[in-house]
MIDOSE-1310 file (N, C-alpha, C; in nm, 2 decimals, decimal comma, always signed):
residues 206
msgf	+8,46/+13,02/+5,56/+8,42/+13,15/+5,63/+8,34/+13,24/+5,54; +8,23/+13,29/+5,59/+8,15/+13,38/+5,51/+8,14/+13,51/+5,57; +8,07/+13,60/+5,50/+8,05/+13,74/+5,56/+8,13/+13,84/+5,49; +8,15/+13,96/+5,55/+8,22/+14,07/+5,49/+8,33/+14,12/+5,57
avms	+8,44/+14,16/+5,51/+8,55/+14,23/+5,58/+8,55/+14,37/+5,53; +8,51/+14,47/+5,61/+8,51/+14,61/+5,57/+8,63/+14,68/+5,62; +8,69/+14,76/+5,53/+8,81/+14,83/+5,57/+8,80/+14,98/+5,53; +8,83/+15,07/+5,62/+8,83/+15,21/+5,59/+8,94/+15,24/+5,49
raml	+8,91/+15,33/+5,40/+9,01/+15,38/+5,30/+9,13/+15,44/+5,37; +9,10/+15,49/+5,49/+9,21/+15,55/+5,57/+9,33/+15,45/+5,59; +9,30/+15,32/+5,59/+9,40/+15,22/+5,61/+9,51/+15,23/+5,50; +9,47/+15,28/+5,38/+9,56/+15,29/+5,27/+9,67/+15,39/+5,30
ehpe	+9,64/+15,48/+5,39/+9,74/+15,58/+5,43/+9,81/+15,56/+5,56; +9,77/+15,45/+5,63/+9,83/+15,42/+5,76/+9,98/+15,40/+5,75; +10,06/+15,46/+5,83/+10,20/+15,45/+5,82/+10,25/+15,31/+5,84; +10,18/+15,22/+5,91/+10,22/+15,08/+5,93/+10,18/+14,99/+5,82
lqga	+10,10/+15,04/+5,73/+10,05/+14,96/+5,62/+10,09/+15,00/+5,48; +10,20/+15,08/+5,48/+10,26/+15,12/+5,35/+10,32/+15,01/+5,27; +10,28/+14,99/+5,15/+10,33/+14,88/+5,07/+10,23/+14,77/+5,06; +10,22/+14,71/+4,94/+10,11/+14,61/+4,92/+10,12/+14,49/+5,01
erlv	+10,24/+14,45/+5,05/+10,26/+14,33/+5,13/+10,20/+14,35/+5,27; +10,23/+14,46/+5,33/+10,17/+14,49/+5,46/+10,02/+14,51/+5,46; +9,97/+14,58/+5,36/+9,83/+14,60/+5,35/+9,75/+14,47/+5,33; +9,81/+14,38/+5,24/+9,75/+14,25/+5,22/+9,75/+14,17/+5,35
gwfk	+9,87/+14,17/+5,42/+9,88/+14,10/+5,55/+9,77/+14,15/+5,65; +9,75/+14,28/+5,66/+9,65/+14,33/+5,75/+9,51/+14,29/+5,71; +9,48/+14,29/+5,58/+9,35/+14,26/+5,54/+9,33/+14,11/+5,57; +9,43/+14,02/+5,55/+9,41/+13,88/+5,57/+9,39/+13,86/+5,72
lvas	+9,46/+13,93/+5,81/+9,44/+13,92/+5,95/+9,30/+13,96/+5,99; +9,25/+14,07/+5,94/+9,12/+14,12/+5,97/+9,01/+14,02/+5,92; +9,03/+13,97/+5,80/+8,93/+13,89/+5,74/+8,92/+13,75/+5,81; +9,03/+13,71/+5,87/+9,03/+13,58/+5,94/+8,98/+13,59/+6,08
aafe	+8,97/+13,71/+6,14/+8,92/+13,72/+6,27/+8,77/+13,69/+6,29; +8,74/+13,63/+6,40/+8,60/+13,60/+6,43/+8,51/+13,72/+6,43; +8,39/+13,71/+6,37/+8,30/+13,82/+6,37/+8,21/+13,81/+6,49; +8,19/+13,69/+6,55/+8,11/+13,67/+6,67/+8,18/+13,56/+6,74
pvtv	+8,15/+13,54/+6,87/+8,22/+13,43/+6,95/+8,22/+13,30/+6,88; +8,33/+13,23/+6,88/+8,35/+13,10/+6,82/+8,44/+13,02/+6,90; +8,42/+12,89/+6,91/+8,50/+12,80/+6,99/+8,60/+12,73/+6,90; +8,73/+12,73/+6,94/+8,83/+12,66/+6,87/+8,91/+12,56/+6,96
avng	+8,97/+12,46/+6,90/+9,04/+12,36/+6,98/+9,19/+12,41/+6,99; +9,24/+12,41/+7,11/+9,38/+12,45/+7,14/+9,44/+12,34/+7,23; +9,54/+12,27/+7,18/+9,61/+12,17/+7,27/+9,51/+12,07/+7,33; +9,41/+12,03/+7,26/+9,31/+11,94/+7,32/+9,20/+12,00/+7,40
aqmt	+9,21/+12,13/+7,43/+9,11/+12,20/+7,51/+9,03/+12,30/+7,42; +8,91/+12,34/+7,47/+8,83/+12,43/+7,39/+8,85/+12,58/+7,44; +8,87/+12,67/+7,35/+8,89/+12,81/+7,38/+8,79/+12,89/+7,30; +8,73/+12,99/+7,36/+8,63/+13,07/+7,30/+8,69/+13,20/+7,25
lsgg	+8,69/+13,23/+7,13/+8,74/+13,36/+7,07/+8,62/+13,45/+7,06; +8,65/+13,58/+7,10/+8,54/+13,68/+7,08/+8,55/+13,75/+6,95; +8,45/+13,83/+6,91/+8,46/+13,90/+6,78/+8,58/+13,98/+6,78; +8,65/+13,97/+6,66/+8,78/+14,05/+6,65/+8,90/+13,98/+6,69
qvyg	+8,89/+13,85/+6,73/+9,01/+13,77/+6,77/+9,03/+13,66/+6,67; +9,16/+13,62/+6,65/+9,20/+13,51/+6,57/+9,32/+13,44/+6,64; +9,32/+13,31/+6,64/+9,42/+13,23/+6,70/+9,50/+13,15/+6,60; +9,63/+13,14/+6,62/+9,71/+13,06/+6,53/+9,86/+13,07/+6,58
tikq	+9,94/+12,98/+6,52/+10,08/+12,98/+6,55/+10,15/+13,07/+6,45; +10,27/+13,11/+6,48/+10,34/+13,20/+6,39/+10,35/+13,14/+6,25; +10,38/+13,01/+6,25/+10,39/+12,94/+6,12/+10,26/+12,94/+6,04; +10,14/+12,93/+6,11/+10,01/+12,93/+6,05/+9,99/+13,07/+5,99
fgsa	+10,02/+13,18/+6,07/+10,01/+13,31/+6,01/+10,10/+13,33/+5,89; +10,22/+13,28/+5,90/+10,32/+13,29/+5,79/+10,27/+13,22/+5,67; +10,20/+13,10/+5,68/+10,15/+13,03/+5,57/+10,04/+13,11/+5,50; +9,95/+13,18/+5,59/+9,84/+13,26/+5,53/+9,89/+13,38/+5,46
fgwn	+10,00/+13,44/+5,52/+10,05/+13,56/+5,46/+10,15/+13,54/+5,35; +10,21/+13,42/+5,34/+10,32/+13,39/+5,25/+10,45/+13,45/+5,30; +10,47/+13,46/+5,43/+10,59/+13,52/+5,49/+10,66/+13,41/+5,58; +10,79/+13,45/+5,61/+10,86/+13,36/+5,70/+10,83/+13,40/+5,85
dlsv	+10,87/+13,32/+5,94/+10,84/+13,35/+6,09/+10,89/+13,49/+6,13; +11,01/+13,53/+6,09/+11,06/+13,65/+6,13/+10,98/+13,77/+6,08; +10,93/+13,76/+5,96/+10,85/+13,87/+5,90/+10,72/+13,88/+5,97; +10,66/+13,76/+6,01/+10,53/+13,76/+6,08/+10,55/+13,83/+6,22
nrfl	+10,65/+13,79/+6,29/+10,68/+13,84/+6,42/+10,70/+14,00/+6,42; +10,78/+14,04/+6,32/+10,80/+14,18/+6,31/+10,67/+14,26/+6,27; +10,59/+14,20/+6,19/+10,47/+14,27/+6,15/+10,37/+14,28/+6,27; +10,35/+14,17/+6,34/+10,26/+14,17/+6,46/+10,32/+14,27/+6,56
krle	+10,45/+14,27/+6,58/+10,51/+14,37/+6,68/+10,48/+14,51/+6,64; +10,49/+14,54/+6,51/+10,47/+14,68/+6,46/+10,32/+14,72/+6,48; +10,23/+14,62/+6,45/+10,09/+14,65/+6,47/+10,06/+14,67/+6,62; +10,12/+14,59/+6,71/+10,10/+14,60/+6,85/+10,15/+14,74/+6,90
magm	+10,27/+14,78/+6,86/+10,32/+14,91/+6,90/+10,24/+15,02/+6,85; +10,17/+15,00/+6,74/+10,09/+15,11/+6,68/+9,95/+15,11/+6,74; +9,92/+15,02/+6,83/+9,79/+15,02/+6,90/+9,68/+14,96/+6,81; +9,72/+14,88/+6,71/+9,62/+14,82/+6,62/+9,57/+14,69/+6,67
isrc	+9,66/+14,61/+6,74/+9,63/+14,48/+6,79/+9,68/+14,46/+6,93; +9,64/+14,36/+7,00/+9,70/+14,31/+7,12/+9,73/+14,16/+7,10; +9,83/+14,11/+7,17/+9,86/+13,97/+7,15/+9,86/+13,90/+7,29; +9,81/+13,78/+7,29/+9,81/+13,70/+7,41/+9,87/+13,56/+7,37
mvgr	+9,98/+13,52/+7,43/+10,04/+13,39/+7,40/+9,95/+13,28/+7,47; +9,90/+13,19/+7,40/+9,82/+13,08/+7,45/+9,87/+12,95/+7,39; +9,93/+12,86/+7,48/+9,98/+12,74/+7,43/+10,10/+12,77/+7,33; +10,10/+12,71/+7,22/+10,21/+12,73/+7,12/+10,17/+12,84/+7,02
gvvv	+10,06/+12,90/+7,04/+10,01/+13,00/+6,94/+9,99/+13,13/+7,01; +9,92/+13,22/+6,94/+9,89/+13,35/+6,99/+9,75/+13,39/+6,95; +9,68/+13,46/+7,05/+9,55/+13,51/+7,02/+9,58/+13,66/+6,98; +9,54/+13,70/+6,86/+9,55/+13,83/+6,81/+9,42/+13,90/+6,82
tild	+9,41/+14,01/+6,89/+9,28/+14,09/+6,90/+9,29/+14,22/+6,82; +9,20/+14,23/+6,72/+9,20/+14,36/+6,65/+9,14/+14,46/+6,74; +9,21/+14,57/+6,77/+9,16/+14,66/+6,87/+9,05/+14,75/+6,82; +9,05/+14,78/+6,69/+8,94/+14,87/+6,64/+8,85/+14,78/+6,56
rstf	+8,75/+14,73/+6,62/+8,66/+14,64/+6,56/+8,59/+14,70/+6,43; +8,58/+14,83/+6,43/+8,51/+14,90/+6,32/+8,59/+14,88/+6,18; +8,71/+14,82/+6,19/+8,78/+14,80/+6,06/+8,72/+14,68/+5,99; +8,64/+14,60/+6,06/+8,59/+14,48/+5,99/+8,44/+14,45/+6,02
avdr	+8,38/+14,52/+6,12/+8,25/+14,49/+6,16/+8,15/+14,57/+6,08; +8,06/+14,50/+6,01/+7,96/+14,57/+5,93/+7,84/+14,59/+6,02; +7,80/+14,71/+6,04/+7,68/+14,74/+6,12/+7,55/+14,72/+6,04; +7,55/+14,76/+5,91/+7,43/+14,74/+5,83/+7,47/+14,77/+5,69
fegn	+7,37/+14,74/+5,60/+7,39/+14,77/+5,46/+7,28/+14,87/+5,42; +7,32/+14,97/+5,34/+7,22/+15,06/+5,29/+7,22/+15,07/+5,14; +7,10/+15,07/+5,08/+7,09/+15,09/+4,94/+7,10/+15,23/+4,90; +7,17/+15,26/+4,79/+7,18/+15,40/+4,75/+7,14/+15,42/+4,60
gsgl	+7,06/+15,32/+4,55/+7,01/+15,33/+4,41/+7,11/+15,27/+4,31; +7,24/+15,25/+4,35/+7,33/+15,20/+4,26/+7,40/+15,07/+4,32; +7,35/+15,02/+4,43/+7,41/+14,91/+4,49/+7,40/+14,92/+4,64; +7,48/+14,85/+4,71/+7,48/+14,85/+4,85/+7,61/+14,91/+4,91
iata	+7,59/+14,99/+5,01/+7,71/+15,05/+5,08/+7,72/+14,99/+5,22; +7,84/+14,93/+5,25/+7,86/+14,88/+5,38/+7,90/+14,99/+5,47; +7,83/+15,01/+5,58/+7,87/+15,11/+5,67/+7,91/+15,06/+5,80; +8,02/+15,11/+5,86/+8,07/+15,07/+5,99/+8,09/+15,18/+6,08
tspn	+8,11/+15,15/+6,21/+8,13/+15,26/+6,31/+8,26/+15,34/+6,27; +8,28/+15,45/+6,33/+8,39/+15,54/+6,30/+8,52/+15,47/+6,33; +8,62/+15,47/+6,23/+8,74/+15,40/+6,25/+8,83/+15,47/+6,36; +8,79/+15,59/+6,40/+8,87/+15,66/+6,50/+8,82/+15,63/+6,64
rkrr	+8,71/+15,56/+6,66/+8,66/+15,53/+6,79/+8,74/+15,42/+6,86; +8,78/+15,44/+6,98/+8,86/+15,34/+7,05/+8,76/+15,25/+7,12; +8,79/+15,12/+7,11/+8,71/+15,02/+7,18/+8,76/+15,00/+7,32; +8,67/+15,02/+7,42/+8,70/+15,01/+7,56/+8,69/+14,86/+7,60
pvfg	+8,78/+14,82/+7,69/+8,77/+14,68/+7,73/+8,64/+14,65/+7,79; +8,58/+14,53/+7,76/+8,46/+14,48/+7,81/+8,49/+14,40/+7,93; +8,41/+14,41/+8,04/+8,44/+14,33/+8,16/+8,31/+14,25/+8,19; +8,33/+14,12/+8,19/+8,21/+14,03/+8,22/+8,18/+14,03/+8,37
rgrd	+8,06/+14,00/+8,40/+8,01/+14,00/+8,54/+8,07/+13,88/+8,62; +8,11/+13,77/+8,55/+8,15/+13,65/+8,62/+8,03/+13,58/+8,68; +8,06/+13,49/+8,77/+7,95/+13,41/+8,84/+7,87/+13,50/+8,92; +7,74/+13,47/+8,92/+7,64/+13,55/+9,00/+7,67/+13,54/+9,15
tipa	+7,74/+13,43/+9,19/+7,76/+13,41/+9,33/+7,87/+13,50/+9,38; +7,95/+13,57/+9,30/+8,06/+13,65/+9,34/+8,00/+13,79/+9,39; +8,02/+13,82/+9,52/+7,97/+13,95/+9,57/+8,02/+14,07/+9,49; +7,94/+14,17/+9,48/+7,98/+14,29/+9,40/+8,11/+14,35/+9,47
avrs	+8,12/+14,35/+9,60/+8,23/+14,41/+9,67/+8,36/+14,33/+9,63; +8,35/+14,20/+9,62/+8,46/+14,12/+9,59/+8,51/+14,14/+9,44; +8,41/+14,15/+9,35/+8,44/+14,18/+9,21/+8,51/+14,31/+9,20; +8,46/+14,41/+9,27/+8,52/+14,55/+9,27/+8,66/+14,54/+9,32
avrd	+8,69/+14,47/+9,43/+8,82/+14,47/+9,49/+8,92/+14,40/+9,40; +8,88/+14,29/+9,34/+8,97/+14,22/+9,25/+9,00/+14,30/+9,13; +8,90/+14,37/+9,08/+8,93/+14,46/+8,96/+9,02/+14,58/+9,00; +9,00/+14,63/+9,12/+9,09/+14,74/+9,17/+9,23/+14,69/+9,18
rdgd	+9,25/+14,57/+9,22/+9,38/+14,51/+9,24/+9,45/+14,48/+9,11; +9,38/+14,41/+9,02/+9,44/+14,36/+8,89/+9,42/+14,46/+8,78; +9,32/+14,55/+8,78/+9,30/+14,64/+8,67/+9,25/+14,57/+8,55; +9,26/+14,64/+8,43/+9,21/+14,58/+8,31/+9,33/+14,51/+8,24
kcry	+9,37/+14,40/+8,30/+9,49/+14,33/+8,25/+9,48/+14,18/+8,30; +9,50/+14,09/+8,20/+9,49/+13,95/+8,23/+9,61/+13,91/+8,32; +9,58/+13,84/+8,43/+9,69/+13,80/+8,52/+9,77/+13,68/+8,46; +9,72/+13,61/+8,36/+9,78/+13,50/+8,31/+9,87/+13,53/+8,19
cgcv	+9,82/+13,61/+8,09/+9,90/+13,63/+7,97/+9,95/+13,78/+7,96; +9,88/+13,87/+8,05/+9,93/+14,01/+8,05/+9,86/+14,10/+7,95; +9,77/+14,04/+7,86/+9,70/+14,13/+7,76/+9,62/+14,23/+7,83; +9,60/+14,35/+7,77/+9,53/+14,46/+7,83/+9,41/+14,50/+7,75
dgpf	+9,37/+14,41/+7,66/+9,25/+14,44/+7,58/+9,14/+14,33/+7,62; +9,02/+14,38/+7,64/+8,92/+14,28/+7,68/+8,87/+14,20/+7,57; +8,76/+14,12/+7,59/+8,69/+14,12/+7,71/+8,75/+14,04/+7,82; +8,73/+14,09/+7,95/+8,78/+14,03/+8,06/+8,68/+13,96/+8,14
efdh	+8,72/+13,86/+8,23/+8,63/+13,79/+8,31/+8,70/+13,77/+8,45; +8,62/+13,72/+8,55/+8,68/+13,68/+8,67/+8,70/+13,53/+8,67; +8,83/+13,49/+8,71/+8,86/+13,35/+8,71/+8,89/+13,30/+8,85; +8,85/+13,18/+8,88/+8,89/+13,12/+9,01/+9,02/+13,05/+8,99
vvph	+9,12/+13,09/+9,07/+9,25/+13,03/+9,07/+9,23/+12,88/+9,09; +9,17/+12,85/+9,21/+9,13/+12,71/+9,23/+8,99/+12,70/+9,18; +8,96/+12,63/+9,07/+8,83/+12,63/+9,01/+8,71/+12,61/+9,10; +8,61/+12,68/+9,07/+8,48/+12,67/+9,15/+8,43/+12,53/+9,16
srgg	+8,45/+12,45/+9,05/+8,40/+12,31/+9,05/+8,49/+12,22/+9,14; +8,60/+12,27/+9,18/+8,69/+12,19/+9,27/+8,70/+12,25/+9,41; +8,60/+12,33/+9,44/+8,59/+12,38/+9,58/+8,65/+12,52/+9,60; +8,69/+12,58/+9,49/+8,74/+12,72/+9,50/+8,64/+12,82/+9,54
ldti	+8,68/+12,91/+9,63/+8,58/+13,00/+9,69/+8,58/+13,13/+9,62; +8,47/+13,21/+9,64/+8,45/+13,34/+9,57/+8,51/+13,44/+9,66; +8,64/+13,43/+9,68/+8,72/+13,53/+9,76/+8,81/+13,61/+9,68; +8,86/+13,72/+9,74/+8,95/+13,80/+9,67/+9,08/+13,73/+9,64
anlv	+9,13/+13,65/+9,73/+9,25/+13,57/+9,72/+9,24/+13,47/+9,61; +9,12/+13,42/+9,58/+9,11/+13,31/+9,49/+9,05/+13,35/+9,35; +9,04/+13,48/+9,33/+8,99/+13,54/+9,21/+9,09/+13,63/+9,14; +9,10/+13,62/+9,01/+9,19/+13,71/+8,93/+9,12/+13,76/+8,81
vacr	+9,16/+13,87/+8,75/+9,11/+13,91/+8,62/+9,18/+13,83/+8,51; +9,10/+13,78/+8,42/+9,16/+13,70/+8,31/+9,09/+13,74/+8,18; +9,16/+13,73/+8,07/+9,10/+13,76/+7,94/+9,01/+13,63/+7,91; +8,92/+13,65/+7,82/+8,82/+13,54/+7,79/+8,90/+13,43/+7,73
acns	+9,00/+13,45/+7,65/+9,07/+13,34/+7,59/+9,14/+13,25/+7,69; +9,21/+13,31/+7,79/+9,28/+13,24/+7,89/+9,18/+13,16/+7,98; +9,07/+13,23/+8,02/+8,97/+13,18/+8,11/+8,90/+13,06/+8,04; +8,87/+13,07/+7,91/+8,80/+12,95/+7,85/+8,89/+12,84/+7,83
lkra	+9,02/+12,86/+7,81/+9,12/+12,76/+7,79/+9,15/+12,69/+7,92; +9,16/+12,76/+8,03/+9,20/+12,71/+8,16/+9,09/+12,62/+8,22; +8,96/+12,66/+8,20/+8,85/+12,58/+8,24/+8,86/+12,53/+8,39; +8,86/+12,40/+8,41/+8,86/+12,35/+8,55/+9,00/+12,31/+8,59
htpq	+9,10/+12,38/+8,54/+9,24/+12,35/+8,58/+9,29/+12,46/+8,67; +9,40/+12,43/+8,74/+9,47/+12,53/+8,81/+9,58/+12,60/+8,72; +9,63/+12,71/+8,76/+9,73/+12,77/+8,68/+9,86/+12,68/+8,68; +9,89/+12,62/+8,79/+10,00/+12,53/+8,79/+9,99/+12,41/+8,69
emgw	+9,87/+12,36/+8,68/+9,84/+12,25/+8,58/+9,85/+12,30/+8,44; +9,83/+12,43/+8,42/+9,84/+12,48/+8,28/+9,98/+12,53/+8,25; +10,07/+12,53/+8,36/+10,21/+12,58/+8,34/+10,21/+12,73/+8,34; +10,11/+12,79/+8,40/+10,11/+12,94/+8,41/+10,15/+12,99/+8,55
tl	+10,20/+13,11/+8,55/+10,23/+13,17/+8,68/+10,15/+13,30/+8,70; +10,14/+13,33/+8,83/+10,06/+13,46/+8,86/+10,16/+13,56/+8,91
């Protein structure tokens, strides 16, 4: 993995990151997150992670952090409660989304005569959920009705941070219609993993 992981100095004073162990854990989490969309294999299927997302099992996170499973779960729970991440259970692992992308996304580099300064967007700016358009065949009124019903929340895993998309419960490729009853709001991770399957085939419930 190449690139830069930029962190605000304010993170040093964050109440959830006090102590070298937590700070290093957070930095490793941020540094391992995708900077731009990337496709990963999950249980034999392909899943697309968006910028700011990372997928792994608790044991994989533990191996990266040098922690046991309990410590990883507690750490992720604390970060989630503090509004720093969201978690979506997918298969045997979890998709972790860094909610404030400015903690790692470099907008540009500026020379100042003594080197380069990495500049990022304000760490206090909240990232609003992104909502994809979905298939062009879905009427605008149907998209609006589905979003009014489901809100900004994945119907499969329950995560509330985007990006979100419209998913056909019965896949479009298998005759599923562009109707309110056959469409749900889904996070991009779940939608890309589900592909041409039904929720029942994935073992998911609505």
